[in-house]
N, CA, C and O of each residue as an XYZ file, in Angstrom:
212
protein
N       1.189     -1.549      0.110
C      -0.166      0.212      0.104
C       0.883      1.344      0.054
O       1.921      1.312      0.715
N       0.638      2.051     -0.534
C       0.737      3.441     -0.561
C       1.068      3.974      0.497
O       0.555      3.416      1.466
N       1.977      5.176      0.842
C       1.887      6.238      1.710
C       0.591      7.564      1.466
O       0.369      8.533      0.741
N       0.056      6.896      2.486
C      -1.047      8.061      1.876
C      -0.498      9.566      1.960
O       0.453     10.048      2.575
N      -1.724     10.275      0.870
C      -0.980     11.966      0.686
C      -1.982     12.622      1.839
O      -3.149     12.505      2.214
N      -1.013     13.244      2.103
C      -1.551     14.638      3.426
C      -3.262     15.517      2.415
O      -3.321     16.324      1.487
N      -4.071     14.982      3.032
C      -5.608     15.440      2.559
C      -4.978     16.841      2.224
O      -4.120     17.352      2.944
N      -5.454     17.408      1.109
C      -5.838     18.703      0.467
C      -7.037     18.727      0.753
O      -7.888     17.841      0.682
N      -7.128     20.364      1.269
C      -8.100     20.569      1.430
C      -9.777     20.955      0.597
O     -10.913     21.043      1.061
N      -9.158     21.126     -0.957
C      -9.947     20.647     -2.239
C     -10.545     19.193     -2.077
O     -11.580     18.947     -2.696
N      -9.985     18.234     -1.309
C     -10.792     16.838     -1.239
C     -11.675     17.096      0.346
O     -12.444     16.301      0.887
N     -11.363     18.123      0.707
C     -12.346     17.307      2.193
C     -13.670     17.426      2.322
O     -14.241     16.840      3.242
N     -14.499     18.364      1.234
C     -15.853     18.060      1.258
C     -16.090     16.368      1.393
O     -16.510     15.660      2.308
N     -15.668     16.127      0.198
C     -15.501     14.430     -0.327
C     -15.069     13.549      0.245
O     -15.456     12.385      0.138
N     -14.247     13.922      0.906
C     -13.047     12.732      1.556
C     -14.214     12.341      2.790
O     -14.482     11.165      3.039
N     -14.720     13.244      3.361
C     -15.613     12.987      4.557
C     -16.882     12.818      3.927
O     -17.299     11.880      4.606
N     -17.814     13.071      3.087
C     -19.112     12.569      2.676
C     -19.034     11.018      2.514
O     -19.734     10.095      2.933
N     -18.190     11.073      1.936
C     -18.012      9.111      1.409
C     -17.246      8.175      2.430
O     -17.321      6.958      2.597
N     -16.334      9.335      3.179
C     -15.658      8.155      4.261
C     -14.578      8.094      3.438
O     -15.153      7.467      2.549
N     -13.472      8.239      3.013
C     -12.783      7.937      1.669
C     -11.168      8.591      2.338
O     -11.001      9.683      2.880
N     -10.094      7.477      2.067
C      -8.594      7.738      2.953
C      -7.697      8.179      2.089
O      -7.131      7.240      1.528
N      -7.257      9.444      1.678
C      -6.385      9.364      0.350
C      -4.837      8.244      0.521
O      -4.044      8.087      1.449
N      -4.927      7.713     -0.694
C      -4.168      7.198     -0.946
C      -3.020      7.143     -1.804
O      -2.339      6.122     -1.907
N      -2.715      8.503     -2.597
C      -1.707      8.768     -3.379
C      -1.537     10.284     -3.218
O      -1.653     11.027     -2.243
N      -1.221     10.491     -4.519
C      -0.670     12.423     -5.135
C      -1.897     12.397     -5.894
O      -2.170     11.662     -6.842
N      -2.519     13.190     -5.418
C      -3.567     13.930     -6.366
C      -2.994     14.367     -8.096
O      -1.930     14.936     -8.341
N      -3.659     14.080     -8.762
C      -3.424     14.599    -10.288
C      -4.680     15.763    -11.111
O      -5.841     15.523    -11.441
N      -4.233     16.469    -11.184
C      -4.743     17.290    -11.924
C      -5.038     17.728    -13.827
O      -4.107     18.049    -14.566
N      -6.004     17.666    -14.131
C      -5.890     17.712    -15.623
C      -7.176     18.743    -16.020
O      -8.107     19.132    -15.314
N      -6.838     19.036    -17.491
C      -7.881     20.077    -17.573
C      -9.319     19.777    -17.878
O     -10.140     20.354    -18.591
N      -9.376     18.784    -17.186
C     -11.469     18.364    -16.601
C     -12.248     17.982    -15.693
O     -13.457     17.818    -15.530
N     -10.769     17.810    -14.815
C     -10.724     17.118    -13.432
C      -9.654     16.580    -12.580
O      -8.646     16.033    -13.027
N      -9.929     16.768    -11.265
C      -8.961     16.831     -9.762
C      -9.294     15.563     -9.773
O     -10.395     15.161    -10.152
N      -8.283     14.773     -9.321
C      -7.996     13.264     -8.961
C      -7.301     12.676     -8.259
O      -6.079     12.543     -8.309
N      -8.400     12.086     -7.202
C      -7.393     11.397     -6.194
C      -7.138     10.170     -5.691
O      -7.607     10.057     -4.558
N      -6.502      9.069     -6.140
C      -6.652      7.905     -5.757
C      -6.830      7.931     -3.830
O      -6.272      8.629     -2.983
N      -8.009      6.671     -3.703
C      -8.147      6.758     -2.106
C      -8.704      5.227     -1.527
O      -9.182      4.401     -2.305
N      -8.617      5.063     -0.561
C      -9.375      3.678     -0.435
C     -10.787      4.070      0.350
O     -10.881      5.122      0.981
N     -11.726      3.242      0.258
C     -13.078      3.264      0.553
C     -13.531      1.582      1.026
O     -13.698      0.606      0.294
N     -13.667      1.715      2.769
C     -13.532      0.505      2.969
C     -12.651     -0.685      2.715
O     -13.036     -1.793      2.343
N     -11.177     -0.239      3.014
C     -10.406     -1.075      2.398
C      -9.866     -1.213      1.189
O      -8.777     -1.752      0.991
N     -10.712     -0.657      0.179
C     -10.829     -1.245     -1.126
C     -10.051      0.226     -2.238
O     -10.527      1.359     -2.174
N      -9.072     -0.054     -2.991
C      -8.694      1.076     -3.800
C      -9.567      1.137     -4.524
O     -10.319      0.302     -5.026
N      -9.382      3.017     -4.631
C     -10.601      3.893     -5.479
C      -9.941      5.156     -5.897
O      -8.777      5.470     -5.647
N     -11.175      6.123     -6.832
C     -10.187      6.683     -7.554
C     -11.433      8.180     -7.208
O     -12.567      7.938     -7.620
N     -11.289      9.313     -6.657
C     -11.930      9.853     -6.294
C     -12.413     10.906     -7.623
O     -11.435     11.631     -7.804
N     -13.061     11.131     -8.213
C     -12.756     12.649     -9.859
C     -14.004     13.529     -9.150
O     -15.119     13.330     -8.668
N     -13.176     14.511     -9.380
C     -13.928     16.093     -9.150
C     -14.007     16.531    -10.188
O     -13.089     17.314    -10.434
N     -14.836     16.369    -11.109
C     -15.166     17.132    -12.523
C     -14.760     18.373    -12.643
O     -15.144     18.851    -11.575
N     -14.114     19.431    -13.364
C     -14.420     20.895    -13.101
C     -14.439     21.678    -14.495
O     -14.113     22.855    -14.642
N     -15.089     20.400    -15.950
C     -15.458     20.868    -16.935
C     -16.516     19.319    -17.127
O     -16.247     18.160    -16.812
N     -17.815     19.925    -17.794
C     -18.179     18.904    -18.168
C     -18.180     17.699    -19.003
O     -17.898     17.956    -20.174
N     -18.443     16.302    -18.726
C     -17.998     15.024    -19.455
C     -18.847     15.059    -20.849
O     -18.716     14.155    -21.674
């Protein structure tokens, strides 16, 4: 397992709402902010769109 990255305040509302744990470095693209996370022990990716998909 990767060392969790410090929670970026940008992601805090979603991390709290869905009880996610950061599990990597944030990725920023032209259309979204992504963060590797763990949910109930499972690897997942949190995606916050900044533009319509």
